C-alpha positions as CSV (number, residue, x, y, z in Angstrom):
1,M,7.3,-3.6,1.0
2,N,10.1,-1.1,0.7
3,S,12.5,-3.5,2.5
4,L,12.2,-6.0,-0.4
5,T,14.6,-6.3,-3.3
6,S,13.4,-5.7,-6.8
7,R,13.5,-9.4,-7.4
8,E,11.5,-10.1,-4.3
9,R,8.9,-7.5,-5.5
10,E,8.7,-9.4,-8.8
11,V,8.0,-12.6,-6.9
12,V,5.2,-10.9,-4.9
13,L,3.6,-9.4,-8.1
14,A,3.7,-12.8,-9.7
15,L,2.1,-14.4,-6.7
16,A,-0.6,-11.7,-6.7
17,E,-1.5,-12.9,-10.2
18,G,-2.1,-16.4,-8.7
19,L,1.0,-18.1,-10.2
20,S,2.4,-21.2,-8.6
21,N,6.0,-21.3,-7.4
22,K,6.8,-23.3,-10.6
23,D,5.2,-20.7,-12.8
24,V,6.9,-17.8,-11.0
25,G,10.2,-19.5,-11.6
26,R,9.4,-19.9,-15.3
27,R,8.3,-16.3,-15.6
28,L,11.4,-15.0,-13.8
29,N,13.8,-17.5,-15.3
30,I,14.8,-18.9,-11.9
31,S,14.4,-22.3,-10.3
32,E,11.5,-23.3,-8.2
33,G,13.9,-23.7,-5.3
34,T,15.1,-20.1,-5.8
35,V,11.5,-18.9,-5.7
36,K,11.1,-20.7,-2.4
37,V,14.2,-19.0,-1.0
38,H,12.8,-15.6,-2.1
39,L,9.5,-16.5,-0.4
40,H,11.2,-17.4,2.8
41,N,13.1,-14.1,2.8
42,I,10.0,-12.1,1.9
43,Y,7.9,-13.8,4.7
44,S,10.7,-13.0,7.2
45,K,11.1,-9.4,6.1
46,L,7.3,-8.7,6.1
47,A,6.5,-10.9,9.1
48,V,3.8,-12.8,7.2
49,K,3.2,-16.6,7.6
50,N,2.0,-17.6,4.1
51,R,1.4,-16.6,0.6
52,T,-2.2,-15.6,1.2
53,A,-1.2,-13.2,3.9
54,L,1.5,-11.8,1.7
55,V,-0.8,-11.2,-1.2
56,V,-3.4,-9.6,1.1
57,R,-0.7,-7.2,2.4
58,A,0.5,-6.5,-1.2
59,F,-3.0,-5.5,-2.3
60,A,-3.6,-3.4,0.8
61,E,-0.3,-1.5,0.2
62,L,-1.2,-1.0,-3.4
63,A,-4.6,0.3,-2.5
64,S,-3.0,2.7,0.0
65,V,-0.5,4.0,-2.7
66,R,-3.3,4.5,-5.2
67,S,-5.4,6.4,-2.6
68,R,-2.5,8.7,-1.8
69,L,-1.8,9.3,-5.5
70,H,-5.5,10.1,-6.1
71,A,-5.5,12.5,-3.1
72,A,-2.4,14.2,-4.4
73,N,-3.8,14.5,-7.9
74,S,-7.0,16.1,-6.5
75,D,-5.0,18.6,-4.4
76,F,-3.0,19.4,-7.6
77,E,-6.2,19.9,-9.6
78,R,-7.7,22.2,-7.0
79,A,-4.5,24.2,-6.8
80,E,-4.6,24.7,-10.6
81,L,-8.2,25.9,-10.4
82,V,-7.3,28.5,-7.8
83,A,-4.2,29.7,-9.7
């Protein structure tokens, strides 16, 4: 997901909410055609074939980030207890 532009990330987040291309466009104030162009670029960059695979990957990466943050916080809390 790091290879995506900030706008492409916004599109992914909107898709993860279950929005249609039309609704993504409305939310981001872009045309439905522009949403489709962004999706094409996202699919290419992430090597996914459809929006379902894209959203699954987005949720998997989010879970991974949360897990790493939780582990880092636990390490920090343990370090504070020892200090």
